[in-house]
N, C-alpha and C positions, 0 to 999 in steps of 0.2 A: 469404484468405491464399494467397500464392504459394509453391510449393515448388520448390526447385532440385533438379535431378537429381544423384544421388550420382555422383561421379567418383573412382574409385580410382586412385591413382598407380601402384600395383603392377599393376593390371589393364592400365592404359594402357602401362606399360613392357613387359609381356608381349605385348601386341598389336603394339607396335612391333618387338619382337624376332621375332615370327612373321612380320610383314610383310617384314622384312629377310631372313629365311631363305628366304622364297618368292622374293623378287627375286634373291637370290643363286642360287637353283636355276634360275630362268629364264635368268640370265646364263650359268650353266654349260652349260645346254642349247645355247644359241646358240654358245658358245665351242667346243663339241664338234662343230660343223658342222651342227647342225639348222637348218633354214630357218624352222621354225614353233615357236611356243611351245606347250608341252603342259602344261595345268594338272594333269593326272593325274600326269605325270612329276615336275612341280615339287612336288606334294603328297607324293609318295613320297620324294623327295630331301630335302625340308624336314622330313619327319616329322610332317606334319599331314594332315588329311582333305581330300578334294577340295572338300567343302563349305566348309571354312575358306579355301581358295584363292579360291573364288568369292565369299565374304563380303568379302574384302579387294579382289579384282579381278574384278568380275562379268562382264567381257567382254574381248575381245581389245584393244579400244581403251583400256580402263583399264589393262590389263597393259602395253601399249606405253608409254603416258604415264607410268606409275609407274616402269617400267624406265628410261626416258630420264632422268627426274629423279634416280633412284637412281644411275645411272651418272655423271651430271654431278657428283654429290656425291662419288663414289668417285674420279673422275679429277681433279676440281678442288675439293678440300675447302674452299679459300678463296674459291671462286666464280670466275667468268669476268668480267673487266672488259672489256666490249665496246670495240671500236675507236671512238675518239672523234673521228675526223677524219683527214685525210691525214697529218698529222705524227705520228699515233699508230699507223700501220699496222705499222711495224717492231717496235715494242714488243709489239703485240698478237700478231703471228705468232710472235715469239720465246717469249712467255709461254705461248701455247696449246700449242706443241710441247714446251716444257720440262715443263710440267705433265702433259700426256697421256702422254708417254713413260715416266713414272715407274710407270705401272700396267701389269701384264702383260696385262690384257684388251684393251688398246688395239689390238693387232695384229688380233685377231679382229674387233673392232668396225670397224676400218678396211677390211677386205676381205670382211666378211660379206655374205651375201645374205638375201633373204626378210625375216623379222622383224627381223634385225639391221640391215638397210638402212633399214627403216622407223624403228627406234629412232634410228639415226644421223641420219637426215634431220630427225626431230622435234627433236632436240637442237640442231640447227644453224640453224634458221630465223632467229632474231634475229641470230646471228653473221654469217651470210652477208649479211643485209640491211645490217648496219653496215659491212661491207666495201664493198658496192656504193655506199652513200651516201658513204663516205669517198673512194672513187675519183672519183665524180661531182663531189664538192666541189672537186676540182682544177680543173675547168672546161676540160679539154682537148677537142679535137674529138670528136664522137660516135664515130667509128670507132676512134680511138685509145683512147678510154675503154672501149669495148666489148671490145677486145682485151686491154687491161690488166686489166679486171675478170675476164675469163675466165682469164687466167694466174694472177691472185691467188687466185681461188676454187679453182683446181686445186691450189694450195699450202696451202689452209686446213685440210686434214684430215691425220690422222696417217699416212695412206697415203703422203703425200709424203715424210715422214721415213723410213718403212720402205723406200721405193724407193731412197733414198740409201744406206741400209744394205746393201741388196741389191747395190749397185754398189761396195761396198768402203769406204764412209765410216763411221767409228765413230758409233754411234747418239748419243752425247753431243754430237757436233759438229753434228748435223742441225739443231737449232734456230737456231744461229748462221748456218749456210749458208743456210737458208731465209730468215732475216732479211736476209741480204746480197742474196739474189735479189729480195726485196721492195724493198730500197733501190734496186736497179738499175731495176726496173720503174717505180717511182714517179719516179725521176730522169728516165728516158726520157720519161715522160708529161709531166712538168713542162717538159722541154726543148722539147716540141712546142708548149707554150704560148708560148714565147719566139719561135718561128718564125712 
């Protein structure tokens, strides 16, 4: 006779709430300018024991991975649709900037260092690869492709939107301005194919 383990919906719900409280505490630490995650500070802020933090997130790698996933859900509740080729670059850039700028934590994430930087980099691996592949698919000369890729990657984070704000552009206009820059860069790259 095989027995199945008992799964309590109420216990699972409480575990998910505890996990969310810990991740919120980690995000708040980093938003306040801390460069490292502190499990003990997160425990105190979330109202749980240090042991509970380590049960959910046993080491820094698991903390970073979970925080990156949690942030993606916070910033992009409907998910991120990766760029699907050269003709999709403008849509992709407009979408990611519109969605990201809706959340107040975005500015801290865009300019943070230390653990914040690690979280940001982890979240963006697949997105940056999709941008690179989309630019390469245009088939322009190698040097032009390299330059266009560098320019587009520099526009791929929320820091690009906030820099526009710092120079007087209303934040709600930033996604469209960045999408326009992407249109220009892709157009120039395609023009090099014609030459």
